[in-house]
C-alpha positions as a printed Julia matrix, in Angstrom:
193×3 Matrix{Float64}:
  25.37    8.89   31.6
  28.17   11.0    32.97
  31.46   11.08   31.25
  34.47   11.17   33.43
  37.84   12.2    32.27
  40.67    9.97   33.27
  43.45   11.97   34.82
  47.01   10.9    34.9
  48.35   10.55   38.39
  50.51   13.45   39.47
  54.05   12.95   40.53
  53.61   15.06   43.63
  53.35   13.29   46.89
  50.15   13.93   48.63
  50.01   14.64   52.3
  46.4    13.61   52.56
  45.46   10.18   53.67
  44.44    7.85   50.87
  41.06    6.17   51.17
  40.42    2.91   49.45
  37.28    2.56   47.39
  36.19   -0.2    45.16
  37.45    0.21   41.66
  34.96    1.51   39.13
  34.02   -0.55   36.14
  35.0     1.11   32.89
  33.38    0.4    29.59
  34.67    1.44   26.2
  31.97    3.56   24.5
  33.24    3.47   20.99
  36.16    2.1    19.01
  36.5     5.29   17.0
  37.38    7.29   20.1
  39.07    5.03   22.64
  39.84    7.94   24.97
  36.16    8.49   25.81
  35.11    6.05   28.47
  31.82    5.57   30.16
  31.86    4.95   33.86
  29.32    2.62   35.32
  29.12    2.57   39.08
  29.02   -0.65   41.11
  25.46   -0.24   42.3
  24.03   -0.24   38.76
  23.77   -3.87   37.78
  21.98   -3.47   34.48
  19.78   -1.02   32.64
  16.21   -1.25   33.9
  13.23   -0.36   31.79
  10.55    1.69   33.44
   7.33   -0.25   33.83
   4.07    1.27   32.7
   1.7     1.91   35.62
  -1.2    -0.51   36.0
  -3.78    2.28   35.71
  -2.32    3.28   32.33
  -2.55   -0.29   31.09
  -6.2    -0.49   32.23
  -7.05    2.76   30.43
  -5.45    1.52   27.2
  -7.31   -1.83   27.43
 -10.64   -0.13   28.18
 -10.08    2.3    25.32
  -9.39   -0.58   22.93
 -12.54   -2.4    24.06
 -14.64    0.74   23.57
 -13.11    1.23   20.14
 -13.98   -2.34   19.08
 -17.54   -1.99   20.41
 -17.98    1.24   18.44
 -16.75   -0.49   15.27
 -19.25   -3.31   15.82
 -22.07   -0.8    16.39
 -21.2     1.14   13.22
 -20.9    -2.09   11.18
 -24.31   -3.26   12.36
 -25.9     0.05   11.42
 -24.3    -0.07    7.95
 -25.47   -3.67    7.56
 -29.06   -2.74    8.59
 -29.06    0.16    6.14
 -27.87   -2.12    3.33
 -30.63   -4.61    4.13
 -33.17   -1.79    4.15
 -32.1    -0.85    0.64
 -32.44   -4.48   -0.54
 -35.76   -5.21    1.16
 -38.82   -3.04    1.68
 -42.52   -3.61    2.15
 -45.39   -1.73    0.57
 -49.1    -2.63    0.69
 -48.24   -6.05    2.13
 -45.88   -6.99   -0.71
 -42.19   -7.39    0.12
 -39.86   -6.07   -2.56
 -36.34   -7.48   -2.67
 -33.43   -6.44   -4.9
 -35.25   -3.41   -6.34
 -38.4    -5.44   -7.02
 -36.68   -8.24   -8.95
 -37.93  -10.58   -6.23
 -41.27  -10.15   -4.49
 -43.06  -11.95   -1.68
 -46.81  -11.64   -2.11
 -49.09  -10.51    0.68
 -50.7   -13.93    1.06
 -47.96  -15.14    3.48
 -49.45  -17.03    6.4
 -48.14  -18.31    9.71
 -49.68  -21.31   11.46
 -48.94  -23.84   14.17
 -49.16  -27.56   13.45
 -49.85  -29.37   16.73
 -49.04  -32.82   15.32
 -45.47  -31.86   14.48
 -45.16  -29.09   17.14
 -43.87  -26.73   14.43
 -44.79  -23.14   13.53
 -44.69  -22.52    9.78
 -44.51  -19.34    7.77
 -45.59  -20.07    4.22
 -45.81  -17.9     1.12
 -44.7   -17.27   -2.44
 -41.5   -15.7    -3.69
 -41.64  -14.52   -7.3
 -38.62  -13.97   -9.52
 -39.62  -11.0   -11.67
 -36.22  -10.56  -13.29
 -34.6   -12.01  -16.38
 -31.89  -13.79  -14.34
 -31.81  -16.66  -11.89
 -31.16  -16.37   -8.14
 -29.11  -18.89   -6.2
 -28.86  -19.74   -2.48
 -31.96  -17.88   -1.35
 -32.68  -17.71    2.38
 -35.86  -16.08    3.76
 -35.7   -15.38    7.5
 -38.66  -14.45    9.72
 -38.67  -13.35   13.33
 -41.28  -15.21   15.35
 -43.22  -13.5    18.23
 -45.53  -14.68   20.98
 -48.83  -13.05   22.03
 -47.01  -10.52   24.26
 -44.68   -9.42   21.45
 -41.66  -11.25   22.85
 -39.22  -12.62   20.27
 -39.27  -16.41   20.35
 -36.74  -16.99   17.63
 -36.25  -17.16   13.9
 -37.58  -19.35   11.12
 -35.82  -19.87    7.81
 -36.67  -21.18    4.36
 -33.92  -22.19    1.91
 -33.82  -22.63   -1.87
 -30.76  -23.35   -3.95
 -32.03  -21.95   -7.3
 -34.93  -19.85   -8.54
 -35.0   -19.51  -12.31
 -36.07  -16.26  -14.02
 -39.83  -15.79  -14.15
 -40.49  -18.66  -11.68
 -42.33  -18.7    -8.36
 -41.26  -20.58   -5.23
 -43.77  -21.76   -2.64
 -41.59  -21.44    0.46
 -42.21  -22.77    3.94
 -40.02  -21.56    6.79
 -39.88  -23.66    9.9
 -39.79  -22.67   13.56
 -39.53  -25.84   15.64
 -38.21  -24.75   19.06
 -39.87  -26.04   22.21
 -42.05  -22.89   22.49
 -43.34  -23.08   18.93
 -46.91  -23.57   20.23
 -46.68  -20.03   21.68
 -45.88  -18.47   18.31
 -48.58  -16.07   17.21
 -47.13  -13.71   14.59
 -44.13  -13.27   12.35
 -42.22  -10.48   10.66
 -39.8   -10.73    7.76
 -36.25  -10.17    8.96
 -34.1   -10.56    5.85
 -33.73  -12.23    2.51
 -30.26  -13.24    1.4
 -29.4   -14.46   -2.07
 -26.81  -14.7    -4.77
 -27.9   -13.19   -8.05
 -26.77  -15.23  -11.03
 -26.4   -14.29  -14.68
């Protein structure tokens, strides 16, 4: 803002015609130097903040959305890689947790027309010297055309060391009669002591 010096009126008489203007508002800038004054004109009511253009706001919002989507994509890839390290299949046997748990190759899927349920049944062996808690085995269920119908799950709260669990995962959606094949999706667990 402009600083304006306040001049003392001169004692000379002026021959020019005086014009009347509205008095200017004067505001004290600081107590330490009372001589400095800031002049605020009448047509400035208050300080106005400049608004950000709408297009700039849209660009910022779109950038934030793209950033979040990228984070989700990266997190999913990391999660898939971690699952791949925990679960792999070789010669029809599924190895979990570095082979401490195995699902044998005699896993079968079948449809029961009486209950209108598609089952995936097999055996999970605990080959380790520790127990596993809260085990969930998840299978993806497909129809004859290879379309994903859904997911079936089997749950067990505890599998002691050296024991085998005969699991049965259940897919009971309305299209369960169309289920033809299955594929293991993931095994989650909590390894105990």
